[in-house]
C-alpha positions in Angstrom: 39.5 179.3 -15.3 42.9 177.8 -15.8 43.2 175.7 -18.9 44.7 172.2 -18.7 48.4 172.0 -19.5 50.1 168.8 -21.0 52.7 169.5 -18.2 53.2 172.3 -15.9 55.6 174.9 -14.9 59.3 173.1 -15.1 61.4 172.9 -12.5 64.6 173.4 -12.8 67.9 172.0 -10.9 71.8 172.3 -12.0 70.7 173.2 -15.3 68.5 170.4 -16.3 65.0 171.3 -16.5 62.0 168.6 -16.4 58.3 168.8 -16.1 56.4 167.6 -13.1 52.8 168.9 -13.0 49.5 169.9 -14.7 47.2 172.0 -14.2 43.6 171.9 -13.2 41.8 174.9 -12.8 43.0 176.0 -9.2 44.3 172.8 -8.5 47.9 171.2 -8.8 48.6 167.3 -8.9 51.9 166.3 -8.6 53.3 163.4 -9.8 56.2 161.9 -7.9 59.0 160.3 -10.3 58.5 156.6 -10.3 61.0 155.9 -7.5 61.4 152.7 -4.7 62.5 153.4 -0.8 64.8 151.1 0.7 64.3 149.4 2.8 60.8 148.3 0.9 57.7 150.3 2.5 55.5 148.5 4.2 51.9 147.4 2.4 49.9 149.7 4.3 52.2 152.4 5.3 50.4 156.1 5.1 51.5 159.6 4.2 52.5 162.4 6.5 50.4 165.1 4.9 51.1 169.1 5.3 48.7 171.5 5.1 49.3 175.1 3.2 48.5 177.9 6.5 50.7 180.4 6.8 48.4 182.3 8.8 48.7 179.6 12.1 51.5 178.5 14.1 49.2 175.5 14.4 46.5 173.8 12.4 43.3 172.4 14.0 41.9 169.8 11.0 39.0 168.9 13.2 38.2 172.9 13.3 39.1 174.0 9.8 37.0 177.5 10.7 39.8 178.7 12.8 42.3 178.6 10.3 40.6 181.7 8.3 41.6 182.8 4.7 44.5 185.6 5.6 46.1 185.9 1.7 49.4 185.1 3.6 52.0 183.3 0.9 51.9 179.4 1.2 53.6 177.5 3.8 53.7 173.9 5.5 52.6 173.1 9.5 52.2 169.6 10.2 48.8 168.4 11.1 48.1 165.0 12.0 48.3 162.0 9.2 44.8 161.0 9.9 41.4 163.4 9.3 37.7 162.8 8.6 37.8 165.8 6.3 40.2 165.9 3.3 38.8 168.9 2.7 40.6 170.4 5.9 43.6 169.8 4.5 43.9 170.4 0.9 46.3 167.8 0.7 45.7 164.0 -1.1 47.5 161.0 -1.8 45.7 159.6 -5.0 48.1 156.5 -5.0 51.5 155.3 -4.3 52.9 158.0 -6.4 50.4 160.9 -6.7 49.6 163.7 -4.8 46.6 166.3 -4.9 47.6 169.5 -3.6 44.6 172.3 -3.6 45.7 175.7 -2.9 43.8 178.7 -1.4 45.3 181.3 -3.5 47.3 181.9 -6.9 51.0 180.7 -5.7 53.4 180.1 -8.9 55.8 179.2 -7.0 54.4 176.3 -5.9 56.0 174.1 -8.3 59.6 175.5 -6.6 58.5 174.4 -3.1 58.2 171.1 -4.1 62.2 170.9 -4.3 62.6 172.5 -1.0 63.0 170.3 2.3 59.5 171.4 3.6 58.2 168.5 1.2 61.2 166.0 1.4 59.0 162.6 1.9 60.2 160.8 5.4 59.5 157.2 6.5 56.7 158.2 9.7 57.0 154.2 10.6 61.1 154.4 11.1 60.6 157.2 13.0 58.2 156.5 15.8 59.3 153.3 15.7 62.5 154.6 17.3 60.6 157.7 19.1 58.2 154.4 21.0 62.0 153.2 21.8 62.9 155.9 23.8 65.7 157.1 20.8 64.0 159.8 18.8 67.6 161.1 17.2 68.6 157.7 16.0 66.2 157.8 12.7 68.8 159.5 11.0 72.2 156.8 11.8 73.5 155.2 8.7 71.9 152.3 9.3 68.6 153.5 10.1 67.7 155.5 7.7 65.4 155.3 4.6 66.0 157.9 2.3 64.6 158.3 -1.8 67.2 160.0 -3.2 69.7 159.0 -5.6 72.6 159.0 -2.7 72.5 156.7 0.7 73.9 157.7 4.3 77.2 155.5 4.1 79.1 156.9 7.3 78.7 159.5 9.1 82.2 161.1 11.6 80.3 163.8 13.7 81.8 167.1 12.6 84.7 165.6 10.5 83.1 163.5 7.6 80.0 162.5 6.2 80.1 159.7 3.2 77.5 158.7 0.5 76.9 155.8 -1.6 74.7 155.3 -4.8 70.9 154.2 -3.7 70.7 151.0 -5.2 66.7 151.2 -5.2 67.0 155.2 -6.7 64.8 155.3 -9.9 67.7 157.1 -11.9 70.6 154.5 -10.3 72.1 153.3 -14.0 72.7 157.2 -14.6 74.8 157.8 -11.6 78.6 158.2 -12.6 79.4 159.2 -9.5 79.7 156.0 -7.3 80.5 157.4 -3.8 81.0 160.7 -2.6 83.0 162.3 1.3 81.8 165.4 2.1 84.5 166.8 4.6 83.3 169.1 7.8 86.0 171.9 8.0 85.7 175.1 9.9 88.6 176.6 8.5 87.8 178.4 5.3 91.7 178.7 4.8 92.3 175.6 5.7 89.7 174.0 3.2 91.6 176.2 0.1 95.0 174.4 1.6 93.5 170.9 0.8 91.9 172.2 -2.4 95.5 173.5 -3.7 97.0 170.0 -2.8 94.2 168.0 -4.3 92.6 166.4 -1.8 89.7 168.3 -2.5 87.4 168.1 -6.0 85.2 170.5 -5.4 84.4 173.2 -2.6 80.9 172.7 -1.7 77.7 174.9 -1.6 78.4 176.2 2.0 82.1 176.5 1.7 83.0 180.4 1.6 86.6 181.3 -0.2 88.4 183.9 2.0 87.9 187.3 0.3 91.2 188.1 0.3 91.8 185.2 -2.0 89.8 186.1 -4.8 91.9 188.5 -6.2 94.7 185.7 -7.0 92.3 183.3 -8.3 90.5 185.8 -10.5 91.1 184.1 -13.7 91.9 181.1 -12.6 90.2 178.2 -14.1 89.1 176.3 -11.3 86.9 179.6 -10.0 83.5 179.4 -10.9 81.2 182.1 -10.3 77.4 183.0 -10.0 75.2 185.5 -9.5 73.3 184.3 -6.1 69.6 184.7 -4.7 70.3 186.1 -1.4 70.6 189.6 0.3 72.7 190.6 3.3 71.6 192.8 5.8 72.0 194.3 9.1 68.6 194.0 10.6 67.7 196.5 13.3 66.0 196.5 16.5 63.3 199.1 16.1 61.8 198.9 19.8 64.2 200.9 21.7 66.3 204.1 21.1 67.8 205.7 19.1 66.7 202.9 16.6 63.2 203.4 17.4 63.8 206.8 14.7 63.8 206.2 11.2 65.5 208.7 10.7 68.1 207.7 12.6 68.3 204.0 10.5 68.1 205.8 7.6 71.1 208.0 8.1 72.6 204.5 9.2 71.7 202.9 5.9 73.3 206.2 3.8 76.8 206.1 5.4 77.4 203.3 4.3 79.4 202.8 0.9 78.4 199.7 0.0 79.9 199.7 -3.9 83.5 200.0 -1.5 82.4 196.9 0.7 81.4 195.0 -2.5 85.2 196.2 -4.5 87.6 196.4 -1.6 86.2 193.8 1.6 83.6 190.6 -0.4 85.5 191.2 -4.2 81.7 189.6 -5.0 78.5 190.6 -5.8 76.6 194.0 -6.2 75.8 196.5 -3.8 72.2 196.2 -2.5 70.0 199.4 -2.4 66.7 196.8 -1.4 65.7 193.3 -0.7 65.1 191.5 -3.2 67.9 190.7 -5.5 67.2 192.0 -9.2 67.7 188.5 -10.2 64.8 187.1 -8.7 61.8 185.1 -11.1 58.7 184.9 -11.7 58.4 188.2 -13.5 60.7 190.4 -11.1 63.8 190.6 -13.2 61.7 191.6 -16.1 60.1 194.2 -14.3 63.3 195.4 -12.5 64.5 195.5 -15.9 61.6 197.8 -17.4 61.6 200.1 -14.6 65.0 200.7 -15.3 64.6 201.0 -18.7 61.7 203.8 -18.4 63.6 205.7 -15.8 61.1 204.3 -13.1 63.1 202.0 -10.9 62.3 203.0 -6.7 65.5 201.6 -5.9 68.1 203.3 -8.6 67.0 206.8 -7.3 69.7 209.0 -5.3 67.8 209.3 -2.7 68.8 205.6 -2.0 72.3 205.8 -2.4 75.4 206.7 -0.3 75.3 210.3 1.1 77.0 211.0 4.2 75.6 214.7 4.0 72.1 213.7 3.8 72.7 211.0 6.6 74.5 213.2 8.7 70.9 216.1 8.5 68.7 212.9 9.2 70.8 212.3 12.5 70.8 216.3 13.3 66.3 216.1 12.7 66.0 213.0 15.0 68.2 215.2 17.5 71.8 214.1 17.2 73.7 217.4 15.6 76.7 215.9 13.7 79.7 218.5 14.9 83.2 218.4 14.6 85.2 217.6 18.0 89.1 218.3 17.5 90.0 216.2 14.2 86.7 213.9 15.1 83.1 214.2 14.3 80.9 213.4 16.9 77.0 212.9 17.2 75.6 214.4 20.2 74.1 213.0 22.8 74.1 209.8 20.4 74.6 206.9 22.3 77.3 203.7 21.5 76.2 201.1 18.6 76.6 197.7 19.0 76.8 195.2 15.8 76.5 191.7 16.5 77.2 189.0 13.8 78.1 185.3 14.0 82.1 184.1 14.1 83.5 184.5 10.4 86.8 185.9 9.0 84.6 187.7 5.8 81.9 188.9 8.9 84.3 190.4 11.0 85.6 192.2 7.7 82.7 193.8 6.9 81.6 194.5 10.5 84.8 196.6 10.5 84.8 198.2 7.5 81.1 199.6 8.5 82.1 200.6 11.9 84.8 203.1 10.8 82.3 204.9 7.9 80.2 205.3 11.0 82.3 206.7 12.8 83.8 208.8 9.9 81.0 209.7 8.4 78.8 210.1 11.7 80.7 210.3 14.8 79.1 206.9 16.1 81.0 205.2 18.8 80.5 201.2 17.3 81.5 198.5 19.4 81.7 195.5 17.4 80.8 191.6 19.2 80.9 188.3 17.7 79.0 184.7 18.6 78.9 181.4 17.1 75.7 181.2 14.9 73.4 179.4 17.6 74.1 181.6 20.3 73.8 184.5 18.1 70.4 183.6 17.0 69.1 182.8 20.4 70.1 186.7 21.5 68.1 187.4 18.2 65.1 185.1 19.1 65.2 187.4 22.7 65.6 190.7 21.0 68.8 191.3 22.7 70.8 192.9 20.2 71.0 196.5 18.3 72.4 195.4 15.3 72.2 192.3 13.7 74.2 191.1 10.5 71.6 188.5 8.9 71.0 187.3 5.2 68.2 185.4 3.5 69.0 182.8 0.7 66.1 182.6 -1.1 63.5 179.2 -0.4 61.8 179.9 -3.6 62.3 182.0 -6.9 59.9 184.5 -6.1 59.5 188.0 -4.2 57.7 186.5 -1.4 60.6 184.5 0.0 62.1 188.1 0.9 58.9 190.4 1.3 57.4 187.9 3.8 59.6 187.6 6.3 59.0 191.6 6.8 55.4 190.5 7.8 54.3 192.0 11.0 53.9 188.4 12.1 56.5 186.5 10.4 58.7 184.7 12.3 61.1 185.9 11.0 60.9 189.7 11.6 62.7 190.1 14.6 63.0 193.8 14.0 59.7 194.9 15.5 58.8 197.1 12.7 55.6 196.9 11.5 53.7 198.4 8.7 50.0 197.7 8.3 49.8 199.0 4.9 52.7 196.8 3.6 51.4 193.8 5.4 48.3 194.9 3.4 50.1 194.9 0.2 51.9 191.6 0.3 48.8 189.8 1.0 47.1 191.9 -1.7 50.1 190.8 -4.1 49.6 187.5 -3.4 46.0 187.1 -3.8 46.0 188.8 -7.7 45.9 186.2 -10.5 47.4 188.4 -13.2 51.3 187.9 -12.6 52.3 191.2 -13.6 50.3 193.1 -11.7 51.6 191.1 -8.8 54.7 191.5 -9.1 54.2 195.3 -9.7 52.0 195.0 -6.5 55.1 193.4 -4.7 57.9 195.6 -5.8 55.6 198.8 -4.4 55.5 196.8 -1.2 59.1 196.3 -1.2 59.5 200.3 -1.4 57.2 200.7 1.6 59.7 198.3 3.5 62.8 200.2 2.3 61.4 203.5 3.7 61.0 201.6 7.0 64.4 200.6 6.7 63.9 198.0 9.9 67.0 196.5 7.7 69.7 197.9 5.8 70.4 196.1 2.7 74.1 195.7 2.3 74.8 193.5 -1.0 73.6 190.5 -2.6 75.6 187.9 -3.0 77.3 186.6 -5.9 78.7 182.3 -4.7 82.5 182.2 -6.3 83.7 178.3 -5.9 86.2 175.9 -6.9 86.0 173.2 -9.1 88.7 170.8 -10.3 88.7 170.5 -13.7 88.1 166.9 -14.2 85.1 167.6 -12.4 81.8 167.6 -15.0 78.2 168.8 -15.4 78.5 171.6 -12.6 76.9 174.6 -14.0 76.6 177.5 -12.0 73.4 178.7 -11.1 71.5 181.2 -8.8 70.4 178.3 -6.5 73.6 177.9 -5.9 72.9 174.4 -5.6 74.5 171.2 -7.1 73.3 167.9 -7.5 75.9 165.4 -7.7 73.7 163.2 -9.7 74.4 165.2 -12.6 78.5 165.3 -11.7 80.9 163.4 -13.7 84.5 162.2 -12.9 86.3 162.7 -16.8 89.9 160.6 -16.5 90.6 162.2 -20.1 89.5 165.7 -19.1 92.9 167.2 -20.7 91.8 166.1 -23.7 88.3 166.6 -23.9 86.8 170.3 -24.3 85.4 171.7 -21.5 81.1 171.3 -21.5 81.8 168.2 -23.5 79.5 165.4 -22.8 80.1 162.2 -20.9 81.8 159.7 -23.8 79.3 156.8 -22.6 76.2 158.4 -21.3 74.6 161.6 -22.1 72.0 163.3 -19.9 68.2 162.3 -20.2 65.5 164.0 -21.6 62.9 165.9 -19.0 61.2 163.0 -17.6 63.2 160.0 -19.3 66.3 158.3 -18.0 69.1 157.5 -20.5 70.2 154.0 -21.7 73.9 152.9 -20.7 75.2 152.6 -17.6 77.6 153.9 -15.0 81.8 153.4 -15.7 82.9 150.8 -12.8 
């Protein structure tokens, strides 16, 4: 029993809020903006549909009973385009601009999912045409790709530069103030910073990291923008083999890390993490976390979760690895060497070296470090060829499920080998609870269960610093670290216009409407 609303939950992008959904009981109707595809879609173009079934790697629409209700989070897997039984899919194209999606259970973050890459539309006929020619990788070349966004791919110089131009068919074309975008791909972050300081870059993009050692002198500069980020950095532990198959050992490693020192001395940004879900997470999680702290009932603020080398050594001793002094150093007797694997990056190395020192100094453990190119490291992660591996999880949507779902025993993102039936059941139950407050309470209890298992050592919640030239207007720091260029503009009179002033000729339209005026020449 859900009342019909004039508009569903707001969708926020880059600080601008719009409403895209109405609610009719358990069903959600998505009203797509009036956009046109370029080149125009053929009259008989069909929609490639997806089905929400996280419980199965594949889904057979001809045998819907093979996909039992699981209570798992809404996920999406590809299904054949043509099916006789629409109910088997739960997704229906009402017309060329309206999509009906029926969900198995309450999914408060569904509107957030619609802005995730899973639901970005692609032209099936274009892709299949290139596949039929034996050239499946050419459909996304600049001369071939079909896009319905505000900008089109104009030129792509592999591993160097991507140029984009305004999409003349975009429904909000006249409101686009940036006519041309050049994205530069630079592997070395120090080189990126040098180009920015030389005036060759206007903005360091979403995926660019400012080297830690520069954040000190940049602090207080006008160009530096910072925002809390829906991201958790952690070390995943392979629990399948000794000594990491013992939770006491895993907890000892966690307690021996001074996370406050990591943040204050090494990364210089972020917050120490004693758990997995960032406290700023939406859907009621942030409010429940604050309420728990006020009542003194926060399970992630109790003393036993903080840096405690003495307790760490005691846990190692309980696990059979007595820590004693040999000369001037501590040594954990019988404890085998550990290897930390991380993807190549200056900042990752600095963090790994600091943790290596803490484990050696507090526990007497010998630790080796190994860095690999990202794809090579992922292959080793997939194959289980690691002991400790550096990872991070960035929110796919603003809800605790995006983090806790990765701990499920059947999740492809759980590479630790840790499995806990009570945790799986708690997450399943939380996802099925219609009352948002009660659902969040169950999620937090499940999170504490995962923390007790300690298959991942939470290190810190990320904070995203970036650099933006003062003439770039419309930039709004946000927890998703997403900046849509359609909202940005270059102010030639930036020195005389106060920060935060609206564009002189064209103001941002109200939600759901397009303002008048035209873009500058």
